[in-house]
C-alpha positions, 0 to 999 in steps of 0.5 A: 495547956493554955487556953486564950478564952475564959467562959464562967457556964456553960451555957454563956454565949460569950466568952472573956478573952484572955490575949489579944486573938486575930482574925484565923486564930484557933482558940482553946476557950476553958469553961470554969463552971465545969464542960468540955473545952471549946475550940473556935475560931477567931474572925475578927481582931479581939483584944484583951478583956473584951468578948468573943462570940461561942456561937451565931448570935442571931438579931435581937436575942439575949446574949448571956454571961455568967448563965445571965442576958448581959444585953440582946444582938443589935444584929447576926454575931458569928461564932468567932466574931468579935461582940462588944457595944457594936452589936450589943445593946443592953437591956439593964434598963430595961422594962 
C-alpha cells in the first residue's frame, strides 16, 4: 500500500506529508503507533514534510502531534488543510 502521510499516534491531529500533496487528492495516512489507516481529502497544496490536518481543529484549540501539544490553532483548521505557521502558533514559551 502507498501512504501519502504519516501520523505518529492515533490521537494526533496532524500527519506529515511524505510527498507533495495537491487539493482534491484522496490520501491514505499511516498511523505509526498502530490503529487504522485514515483516508482524507486534501484541501490545500501541502509540500513534502509539511503537516496536513486529520480532523477539524477549532480556533484556539491545541494542535497535537506525537501525542503532545505542538501549538495552538490561530484560526479554525479544516480536515485536509495545510497546517503550518499561518494557522498554528507555538506554545513553547507560553506560561
